[in-house]
PAVO-77234 format. One record per residue (C-alpha): residue number from 0; residue in three letters; x, y, z negated. Coordinates in steps of 0.5 Angstrom, whole numbers, plus 500, padded with zeros to 3 digits. Example, Ala and Ser with C-alpha at 12.3 -4.5 7.8 and 13.67 -1.06 7.14 Angstrom:
2
resi=0; resn=ALA; xx=525; yy=491; zz=484
resi=1; resn=SER; xx=527; yy=498; zz=486
# end
This chain:
386
resi=0; resn=MET; xx=125; yy=921; zz=477
resi=1; resn=ALA; xx=125; yy=918; zz=484
resi=2; resn=ASN; xx=124; yy=923; zz=490
resi=3; resn=LYS; xx=118; yy=924; zz=493
resi=4; resn=PRO; xx=117; yy=921; zz=500
resi=5; resn=ILE; xx=118; yy=925; zz=506
resi=6; resn=PRO; xx=111; yy=927; zz=509
resi=7; resn=ARG; xx=109; yy=925; zz=516
resi=8; resn=GLY; xx=110; yy=931; zz=521
resi=9; resn=ARG; xx=114; yy=934; zz=527
resi=10; resn=ILE; xx=121; yy=932; zz=528
resi=11; resn=ARG; xx=124; yy=939; zz=527
resi=12; resn=ASP; xx=121; yy=939; zz=520
resi=13; resn=ILE; xx=124; yy=933; zz=518
resi=14; resn=LEU; xx=131; yy=934; zz=522
resi=15; resn=PRO; xx=132; yy=941; zz=522
resi=16; resn=ASN; xx=139; yy=941; zz=524
resi=17; resn=LEU; xx=137; yy=936; zz=530
resi=18; resn=HIS; xx=140; yy=939; zz=537
resi=19; resn=LEU; xx=134; yy=939; zz=542
resi=20; resn=GLY; xx=136; yy=943; zz=548
resi=21; resn=ALA; xx=138; yy=950; zz=550
resi=22; resn=TRP; xx=131; yy=953; zz=551
resi=23; resn=ALA; xx=127; yy=955; zz=545
resi=24; resn=PRO; xx=120; yy=952; zz=544
resi=25; resn=GLY; xx=113; yy=956; zz=545
resi=26; resn=PRO; xx=109; yy=958; zz=539
resi=27; resn=LYS; xx=105; yy=952; zz=538
resi=28; resn=ASN; xx=111; yy=947; zz=541
resi=29; resn=SER; xx=105; yy=944; zz=544
resi=30; resn=ILE; xx=103; yy=943; zz=552
resi=31; resn=THR; xx=097; yy=948; zz=550
resi=32; resn=ASP; xx=103; yy=953; zz=550
resi=33; resn=VAL; xx=102; yy=953; zz=557
resi=34; resn=PRO; xx=096; yy=958; zz=559
resi=35; resn=GLY; xx=090; yy=955; zz=560
resi=36; resn=VAL; xx=091; yy=948; zz=559
resi=37; resn=LEU; xx=086; yy=945; zz=554
resi=38; resn=VAL; xx=087; yy=938; zz=550
resi=39; resn=SER; xx=082; yy=934; zz=546
resi=40; resn=THR; xx=084; yy=927; zz=542
resi=41; resn=GLN; xx=079; yy=922; zz=539
resi=42; resn=SER; xx=081; yy=916; zz=535
resi=43; resn=ILE; xx=076; yy=910; zz=535
resi=44; resn=HIS; xx=075; yy=905; zz=530
resi=45; resn=ALA; xx=068; yy=903; zz=532
resi=46; resn=GLU; xx=069; yy=896; zz=528
resi=47; resn=GLU; xx=074; yy=892; zz=524
resi=48; resn=GLY; xx=080; yy=891; zz=529
resi=49; resn=VAL; xx=078; yy=897; zz=533
resi=50; resn=ASN; xx=084; yy=902; zz=534
resi=51; resn=THR; xx=084; yy=906; zz=540
resi=52; resn=GLY; xx=082; yy=913; zz=543
resi=53; resn=VAL; xx=082; yy=918; zz=548
resi=54; resn=THR; xx=086; yy=924; zz=550
resi=55; resn=VAL; xx=083; yy=929; zz=555
resi=56; resn=ILE; xx=088; yy=934; zz=558
resi=57; resn=VAL; xx=084; yy=940; zz=562
resi=58; resn=PRO; xx=089; yy=944; zz=567
resi=59; resn=ARG; xx=085; yy=950; zz=567
resi=60; resn=ARG; xx=078; yy=951; zz=565
resi=61; resn=ASN; xx=075; yy=952; zz=572
resi=62; resn=TRP; xx=078; yy=945; zz=574
resi=63; resn=PHE; xx=072; yy=943; zz=578
resi=64; resn=GLU; xx=073; yy=949; zz=583
resi=65; resn=GLU; xx=081; yy=951; zz=583
resi=66; resn=ALA; xx=086; yy=945; zz=583
resi=67; resn=CYS; xx=093; yy=946; zz=581
resi=68; resn=TYR; xx=099; yy=943; zz=585
resi=69; resn=SER; xx=102; yy=937; zz=582
resi=70; resn=GLY; xx=107; yy=931; zz=583
resi=71; resn=ILE; xx=108; yy=924; zz=581
resi=72; resn=PHE; xx=114; yy=920; zz=579
resi=73; resn=ARG; xx=113; yy=912; zz=578
resi=74; resn=TRP; xx=120; yy=910; zz=574
resi=75; resn=ASN; xx=117; yy=903; zz=573
resi=76; resn=GLY; xx=110; yy=901; zz=576
resi=77; resn=ALA; xx=107; yy=896; zz=571
resi=78; resn=GLY; xx=101; yy=901; zz=569
resi=79; resn=GLU; xx=096; yy=905; zz=572
resi=80; resn=LEU; xx=094; yy=912; zz=574
resi=81; resn=THR; xx=088; yy=913; zz=578
resi=82; resn=GLY; xx=087; yy=918; zz=583
resi=83; resn=SER; xx=095; yy=918; zz=584
resi=84; resn=HIS; xx=094; yy=916; zz=592
resi=85; resn=TRP; xx=090; yy=923; zz=593
resi=86; resn=ILE; xx=095; yy=927; zz=589
resi=87; resn=GLU; xx=101; yy=924; zz=593
resi=88; resn=GLU; xx=097; yy=925; zz=599
resi=89; resn=THR; xx=095; yy=933; zz=598
resi=90; resn=GLY; xx=099; yy=935; zz=592
resi=91; resn=LEU; xx=093; yy=937; zz=589
resi=92; resn=LEU; xx=090; yy=936; zz=582
resi=93; resn=ALA; xx=083; yy=937; zz=581
resi=94; resn=SER; xx=080; yy=933; zz=575
resi=95; resn=PRO; xx=081; yy=932; zz=568
resi=96; resn=ILE; xx=087; yy=928; zz=566
resi=97; resn=VAL; xx=084; yy=922; zz=561
resi=98; resn=LEU; xx=089; yy=918; zz=557
resi=99; resn=THR; xx=087; yy=911; zz=554
resi=100; resn=ASN; xx=088; yy=904; zz=553
resi=101; resn=THR; xx=089; yy=899; zz=559
resi=102; resn=LEU; xx=082; yy=896; zz=559
resi=103; resn=SER; xx=078; yy=902; zz=558
resi=104; resn=VAL; xx=081; yy=905; zz=565
resi=105; resn=GLY; xx=074; yy=904; zz=568
resi=106; resn=ASP; xx=070; yy=907; zz=563
resi=107; resn=ALA; xx=074; yy=913; zz=563
resi=108; resn=TYR; xx=074; yy=914; zz=570
resi=109; resn=ARG; xx=066; yy=913; zz=570
resi=110; resn=GLY; xx=066; yy=918; zz=564
resi=111; resn=ILE; xx=069; yy=924; zz=568
resi=112; resn=ASN; xx=064; yy=922; zz=574
resi=113; resn=GLU; xx=058; yy=923; zz=569
resi=114; resn=TYR; xx=061; yy=929; zz=566
resi=115; resn=ALA; xx=061; yy=932; zz=573
resi=116; resn=ILE; xx=054; yy=929; zz=575
resi=117; resn=GLN; xx=051; yy=933; zz=569
resi=118; resn=HIS; xx=054; yy=939; zz=570
resi=119; resn=TYR; xx=055; yy=940; zz=578
resi=120; resn=SER; xx=050; yy=936; zz=581
resi=121; resn=ASN; xx=044; yy=940; zz=584
resi=122; resn=ALA; xx=037; yy=941; zz=583
resi=123; resn=LYS; xx=035; yy=934; zz=586
resi=124; resn=GLY; xx=041; yy=930; zz=583
resi=125; resn=GLU; xx=045; yy=930; zz=589
resi=126; resn=VAL; xx=053; yy=930; zz=589
resi=127; resn=GLU; xx=055; yy=934; zz=594
resi=128; resn=TRP; xx=063; yy=935; zz=592
resi=129; resn=PHE; xx=069; yy=930; zz=592
resi=130; resn=ILE; xx=073; yy=928; zz=585
resi=131; resn=LEU; xx=078; yy=923; zz=584
resi=132; resn=PRO; xx=078; yy=922; zz=577
resi=133; resn=VAL; xx=085; yy=922; zz=574
resi=134; resn=VAL; xx=086; yy=916; zz=568
resi=135; resn=GLY; xx=092; yy=914; zz=565
resi=136; resn=GLU; xx=093; yy=908; zz=561
resi=137; resn=THR; xx=098; yy=904; zz=556
resi=138; resn=PHE; xx=096; yy=897; zz=553
resi=139; resn=ASP; xx=094; yy=897; zz=545
resi=140; resn=GLY; xx=092; yy=890; zz=544
resi=141; resn=TYR; xx=097; yy=888; zz=538
resi=142; resn=LEU; xx=093; yy=893; zz=534
resi=143; resn=ASN; xx=087; yy=894; zz=538
resi=144; resn=ASN; xx=082; yy=889; zz=539
resi=145; resn=VAL; xx=081; yy=890; zz=547
resi=146; resn=SER; xx=076; yy=885; zz=548
resi=147; resn=LYS; xx=071; yy=890; zz=544
resi=148; resn=LEU; xx=072; yy=895; zz=550
resi=149; resn=ALA; xx=070; yy=900; zz=545
resi=150; resn=VAL; xx=071; yy=906; zz=549
resi=151; resn=LYS; xx=065; yy=909; zz=553
resi=152; resn=PRO; xx=064; yy=914; zz=558
resi=153; resn=SER; xx=060; yy=918; zz=553
resi=154; resn=ASP; xx=067; yy=919; zz=549
resi=155; resn=ILE; xx=070; yy=922; zz=556
resi=156; resn=VAL; xx=064; yy=927; zz=557
resi=157; resn=LYS; xx=065; yy=929; zz=549
resi=158; resn=GLY; xx=072; yy=929; zz=550
resi=159; resn=ILE; xx=072; yy=934; zz=556
resi=160; resn=ASP; xx=067; yy=938; zz=552
resi=161; resn=LEU; xx=072; yy=938; zz=546
resi=162; resn=VAL; xx=078; yy=941; zz=549
resi=163; resn=THR; xx=081; yy=947; zz=546
resi=164; resn=ASP; xx=088; yy=950; zz=546
resi=165; resn=ASP; xx=090; yy=948; zz=539
resi=166; resn=PRO; xx=096; yy=945; zz=538
resi=167; resn=VAL; xx=095; yy=937; zz=540
resi=168; resn=SER; xx=094; yy=933; zz=534
resi=169; resn=GLU; xx=100; yy=928; zz=534
resi=170; resn=GLY; xx=101; yy=921; zz=532
resi=171; resn=ASN; xx=095; yy=916; zz=531
resi=172; resn=THR; xx=091; yy=920; zz=535
resi=173; resn=GLY; xx=087; yy=920; zz=542
resi=174; resn=GLY; xx=089; yy=915; zz=547
resi=175; resn=GLY; xx=095; yy=914; zz=543
resi=176; resn=THR; xx=091; yy=911; zz=536
resi=177; resn=GLY; xx=094; yy=904; zz=537
resi=178; resn=MET; xx=100; yy=904; zz=541
resi=179; resn=ILE; xx=107; yy=902; zz=538
resi=180; resn=CYS; xx=114; yy=905; zz=540
resi=181; resn=HIS; xx=120; yy=902; zz=539
resi=182; resn=TYR; xx=117; yy=897; zz=535
resi=183; resn=PHE; xx=115; yy=903; zz=530
resi=184; resn=LYS; xx=108; yy=906; zz=530
resi=185; resn=GLY; xx=107; yy=910; zz=536
resi=186; resn=GLY; xx=102; yy=914; zz=539
resi=187; resn=THR; xx=101; yy=922; zz=542
resi=188; resn=GLY; xx=106; yy=927; zz=542
resi=189; resn=SER; xx=107; yy=934; zz=545
resi=190; resn=SER; xx=113; yy=939; zz=545
resi=191; resn=SER; xx=114; yy=946; zz=550
resi=192; resn=ARG; xx=120; yy=950; zz=552
resi=193; resn=ILE; xx=120; yy=957; zz=554
resi=194; resn=VAL; xx=124; yy=959; zz=560
resi=195; resn=GLU; xx=127; yy=966; zz=562
resi=196; resn=GLY; xx=126; yy=968; zz=569
resi=197; resn=PHE; xx=123; yy=973; zz=574
resi=198; resn=ASP; xx=116; yy=974; zz=578
resi=199; resn=GLY; xx=115; yy=975; zz=585
resi=200; resn=GLU; xx=116; yy=982; zz=584
resi=201; resn=GLY; xx=123; yy=981; zz=581
resi=202; resn=ASN; xx=120; yy=983; zz=574
resi=203; resn=THR; xx=123; yy=979; zz=568
resi=204; resn=LYS; xx=118; yy=974; zz=566
resi=205; resn=ASN; xx=118; yy=968; zz=561
resi=206; resn=TYR; xx=115; yy=961; zz=564
resi=207; resn=THR; xx=113; yy=955; zz=559
resi=208; resn=VAL; xx=114; yy=948; zz=561
resi=209; resn=ALA; xx=111; yy=943; zz=556
resi=210; resn=ALA; xx=110; yy=935; zz=555
resi=211; resn=LEU; xx=105; yy=931; zz=552
resi=212; resn=VAL; xx=106; yy=923; zz=552
resi=213; resn=GLN; xx=103; yy=917; zz=550
resi=214; resn=ALA; xx=108; yy=913; zz=548
resi=215; resn=ASN; xx=108; yy=905; zz=547
resi=216; resn=TYR; xx=114; yy=903; zz=550
resi=217; resn=GLY; xx=121; yy=900; zz=548
resi=218; resn=LYS; xx=125; yy=896; zz=543
resi=219; resn=ALA; xx=127; yy=898; zz=536
resi=220; resn=ALA; xx=135; yy=897; zz=538
resi=221; resn=HIS; xx=134; yy=902; zz=543
resi=222; resn=LEU; xx=132; yy=907; zz=539
resi=223; resn=ARG; xx=136; yy=913; zz=539
resi=224; resn=ILE; xx=135; yy=920; zz=536
resi=225; resn=GLY; xx=140; yy=926; zz=537
resi=226; resn=GLY; xx=144; yy=920; zz=541
resi=227; resn=PHE; xx=145; yy=916; zz=534
resi=228; resn=PRO; xx=143; yy=909; zz=534
resi=229; resn=VAL; xx=138; yy=909; zz=529
resi=230; resn=GLY; xx=134; yy=903; zz=532
resi=231; resn=ARG; xx=140; yy=899; zz=531
resi=232; resn=ILE; xx=141; yy=900; zz=524
resi=233; resn=LEU; xx=133; yy=900; zz=522
resi=234; resn=GLU; xx=132; yy=893; zz=526
resi=235; resn=LYS; xx=137; yy=890; zz=522
resi=236; resn=GLU; xx=134; yy=892; zz=516
resi=237; resn=LYS; xx=127; yy=890; zz=518
resi=238; resn=ALA; xx=129; yy=883; zz=522
resi=239; resn=GLU; xx=123; yy=879; zz=520
resi=240; resn=VAL; xx=118; yy=884; zz=521
resi=241; resn=GLN; xx=120; yy=886; zz=528
resi=242; resn=ALA; xx=121; yy=879; zz=531
resi=243; resn=ASP; xx=113; yy=878; zz=531
resi=244; resn=ILE; xx=112; yy=884; zz=535
resi=245; resn=ALA; xx=118; yy=882; zz=539
resi=246; resn=ALA; xx=114; yy=876; zz=541
resi=247; resn=HIS; xx=108; yy=880; zz=543
resi=248; resn=LYS; xx=111; yy=886; zz=546
resi=249; resn=ASP; xx=116; yy=882; zz=551
resi=250; resn=LYS; xx=110; yy=880; zz=555
resi=251; resn=LYS; xx=108; yy=887; zz=556
resi=252; resn=ASP; xx=113; yy=892; zz=554
resi=253; resn=GLY; xx=107; yy=897; zz=553
resi=254; resn=SER; xx=109; yy=903; zz=557
resi=255; resn=ILE; xx=109; yy=911; zz=557
resi=256; resn=ILE; xx=105; yy=916; zz=560
resi=257; resn=VAL; xx=108; yy=923; zz=561
resi=258; resn=ILE; xx=104; yy=929; zz=563
resi=259; resn=ILE; xx=108; yy=935; zz=564
resi=260; resn=ALA; xx=105; yy=942; zz=565
resi=261; resn=THR; xx=108; yy=949; zz=567
resi=262; resn=ASP; xx=105; yy=956; zz=569
resi=263; resn=ALA; xx=111; yy=957; zz=573
resi=264; resn=PRO; xx=109; yy=957; zz=581
resi=265; resn=LEU; xx=111; yy=950; zz=584
resi=266; resn=THR; xx=110; yy=947; zz=590
resi=267; resn=PRO; xx=108; yy=939; zz=590
resi=268; resn=SER; xx=115; yy=937; zz=591
resi=269; resn=GLN; xx=117; yy=941; zz=586
resi=270; resn=CYS; xx=112; yy=938; zz=581
resi=271; resn=GLU; xx=115; yy=932; zz=583
resi=272; resn=ARG; xx=122; yy=934; zz=581
resi=273; resn=LEU; xx=119; yy=936; zz=575
resi=274; resn=ALA; xx=116; yy=929; zz=573
resi=275; resn=LYS; xx=122; yy=926; zz=575
resi=276; resn=ARG; xx=126; yy=929; zz=569
resi=277; resn=ALA; xx=121; yy=926; zz=564
resi=278; resn=THR; xx=126; yy=920; zz=566
resi=279; resn=VAL; xx=132; yy=924; zz=562
resi=280; resn=GLY; xx=128; yy=925; zz=556
resi=281; resn=LEU; xx=125; yy=918; zz=556
resi=282; resn=SER; xx=132; yy=915; zz=557
resi=283; resn=ARG; xx=135; yy=919; zz=551
resi=284; resn=VAL; xx=131; yy=916; zz=546
resi=285; resn=GLY; xx=132; yy=909; zz=549
resi=286; resn=GLY; xx=127; yy=908; zz=555
resi=287; resn=TYR; xx=130; yy=903; zz=560
resi=288; resn=GLY; xx=124; yy=902; zz=565
resi=289; resn=HIS; xx=123; yy=895; zz=563
resi=290; resn=ASN; xx=120; yy=890; zz=568
resi=291; resn=PRO; xx=113; yy=890; zz=564
resi=292; resn=SER; xx=113; yy=897; zz=563
resi=293; resn=GLY; xx=109; yy=902; zz=566
resi=294; resn=ASP; xx=113; yy=909; zz=566
resi=295; resn=ILE; xx=109; yy=914; zz=570
resi=296; resn=PHE; xx=110; yy=921; zz=570
resi=297; resn=LEU; xx=105; yy=927; zz=572
resi=298; resn=ALA; xx=107; yy=934; zz=573
resi=299; resn=PHE; xx=102; yy=940; zz=575
resi=300; resn=SER; xx=103; yy=947; zz=575
resi=301; resn=THR; xx=098; yy=952; zz=574
resi=302; resn=GLY; xx=102; yy=958; zz=577
resi=303; resn=ASN; xx=097; yy=958; zz=584
resi=304; resn=HIS; xx=090; yy=957; zz=584
resi=305; resn=ILE; xx=088; yy=953; zz=590
resi=306; resn=PRO; xx=080; yy=953; zz=592
resi=307; resn=VAL; xx=078; yy=946; zz=593
resi=308; resn=GLN; xx=070; yy=946; zz=592
resi=309; resn=THR; xx=064; yy=951; zz=591
resi=310; resn=LEU; xx=057; yy=950; zz=589
resi=311; resn=ASP; xx=055; yy=957; zz=592
resi=312; resn=THR; xx=052; yy=955; zz=598
resi=313; resn=GLU; xx=052; yy=963; zz=600
resi=314; resn=LYS; xx=059; yy=963; zz=601
resi=315; resn=PRO; xx=062; yy=961; zz=608
resi=316; resn=LYS; xx=065; yy=954; zz=609
resi=317; resn=VAL; xx=072; yy=953; zz=612
resi=318; resn=ASN; xx=072; yy=950; zz=619
resi=319; resn=PRO; xx=076; yy=944; zz=618
resi=320; resn=TYR; xx=078; yy=945; zz=625
resi=321; resn=LYS; xx=081; yy=952; zz=625
resi=322; resn=ALA; xx=087; yy=952; zz=621
resi=323; resn=LYS; xx=087; yy=957; zz=615
resi=324; resn=ALA; xx=093; yy=960; zz=612
resi=325; resn=GLN; xx=093; yy=961; zz=604
resi=326; resn=ARG; xx=098; yy=965; zz=600
resi=327; resn=ILE; xx=101; yy=962; zz=595
resi=328; resn=GLU; xx=108; yy=963; zz=590
resi=329; resn=ALA; xx=113; yy=958; zz=589
resi=330; resn=THR; xx=120; yy=958; zz=585
resi=331; resn=ASP; xx=126; yy=959; zz=589
resi=332; resn=ASP; xx=129; yy=952; zz=588
resi=333; resn=THR; xx=136; yy=955; zz=587
resi=334; resn=SER; xx=133; yy=958; zz=580
resi=335; resn=ILE; xx=130; yy=952; zz=578
resi=336; resn=ASN; xx=135; yy=948; zz=573
resi=337; resn=GLY; xx=132; yy=951; zz=567
resi=338; resn=LEU; xx=125; yy=948; zz=568
resi=339; resn=LEU; xx=128; yy=942; zz=570
resi=340; resn=GLU; xx=132; yy=942; zz=563
resi=341; resn=ALA; xx=126; yy=944; zz=559
resi=342; resn=ALA; xx=122; yy=938; zz=562
resi=343; resn=ALA; xx=127; yy=933; zz=560
resi=344; resn=ASP; xx=128; yy=936; zz=553
resi=345; resn=ALA; xx=120; yy=937; zz=552
resi=346; resn=THR; xx=119; yy=930; zz=554
resi=347; resn=GLU; xx=125; yy=928; zz=549
resi=348; resn=GLU; xx=122; yy=932; zz=543
resi=349; resn=SER; xx=115; yy=929; zz=544
resi=350; resn=ILE; xx=117; yy=922; zz=543
resi=351; resn=TYR; xx=120; yy=924; zz=537
resi=352; resn=ASN; xx=114; yy=928; zz=535
resi=353; resn=VAL; xx=110; yy=921; zz=536
resi=354; resn=LEU; xx=115; yy=917; zz=531
resi=355; resn=SER; xx=115; yy=922; zz=526
resi=356; resn=SER; xx=108; yy=924; zz=526
resi=357; resn=ALA; xx=105; yy=917; zz=527
resi=358; resn=GLU; xx=103; yy=913; zz=520
resi=359; resn=THR; xx=103; yy=906; zz=518
resi=360; resn=MET; xx=097; yy=902; zz=521
resi=361; resn=THR; xx=094; yy=895; zz=520
resi=362; resn=GLY; xx=090; yy=893; zz=525
resi=363; resn=PHE; xx=087; yy=887; zz=529
resi=364; resn=CYS; xx=088; yy=880; zz=526
resi=365; resn=GLY; xx=091; yy=884; zz=520
resi=366; resn=ARG; xx=097; yy=886; zz=524
resi=367; resn=THR; xx=101; yy=891; zz=521
resi=368; resn=ILE; xx=106; yy=896; zz=525
resi=369; resn=GLU; xx=110; yy=901; zz=520
resi=370; resn=ALA; xx=111; yy=908; zz=521
resi=371; resn=LEU; xx=119; yy=910; zz=522
resi=372; resn=PRO; xx=121; yy=911; zz=515
resi=373; resn=LEU; xx=123; yy=918; zz=515
resi=374; resn=ASP; xx=127; yy=918; zz=508
resi=375; resn=ARG; xx=132; yy=913; zz=511
resi=376; resn=LEU; xx=132; yy=916; zz=518
resi=377; resn=ARG; xx=134; yy=923; zz=514
resi=378; resn=GLU; xx=140; yy=918; zz=511
resi=379; resn=ILE; xx=142; yy=915; zz=517
resi=380; resn=MET; xx=142; yy=922; zz=521
resi=381; resn=GLU; xx=146; yy=925; zz=515
resi=382; resn=LYS; xx=151; yy=920; zz=515
resi=383; resn=TYR; xx=152; yy=920; zz=523
resi=384; resn=ASP; xx=152; yy=928; zz=523
resi=385; resn=SER; xx=157; yy=929; zz=517
# end
């Protein structure tokens, strides 16, 4: 009697002996382990050949009034992250983060504005506030008919309304619905780490560092899991199928967006340092930052609450010509190593969770992308780990 196939799931369940760093995961092992961070995913299959979606990340429930410090790192720039100029200018994230497909950036941008207009315009319908929406993208044109422009602004409004602190749905979900990773089915994945530390008073305190990825990058031969050359072995076994994918992906490698969140109090420059460590996690799995790949990473910290605007007209307004001090907290740079390691480890595991959770998909033009074969993966890992 043949063994039952291994069900799709998270990498820790598939490979329980896989070493994933020194820091323990949070209770959900998801970006929603960071207190206050909320996420929703929507997959869109509006008609035949349409396989796309939207992921919405809200840094805190009152994001409109209180910004987070944030930082961006661009490993390779063949991609888009709107709002990035303002983040680099001020270090402030004051918008939901939306991840979708390349051709839907404009609709996602408009959707964030439509949500804000619906909820925050005054009785006259006037817009008296300032938002630069943050939208990231990767290209899903192999499995999704991008010419249908299936993502609508209303999907973004709905996505912001639907955000929750539940574990993030992984695999063929959200903005990752039609994505491809290392020539296997890609998509959305997440992971978290708990790092021991101290608060500003010297009391012991645990901080959470977590990642969410939209993975749509990489060649099969470059895939490594736990340092083992899994992709090289699988590529030989799937050579004919992989050739057609390669012909398309070489033109537009695909990209990966990594969002890192933490409740540790960080300055914008420290957030940028955290974002840079996503490169370490990506490299472990087999990302090289090829020329046509958009590898863009954003990190934000919920450890400070920075007022950015208010709808209360009775509150005194800030005089822009009289400098006003704000009290903030920041992590001592000499104590930041654990957070940096956690960012790298959470990114690595998030990508693994994409590959182990995503399912085989037949999409646009009848093209099929197979899921990473978990039974074969376990056999390979047992051989190398023996």
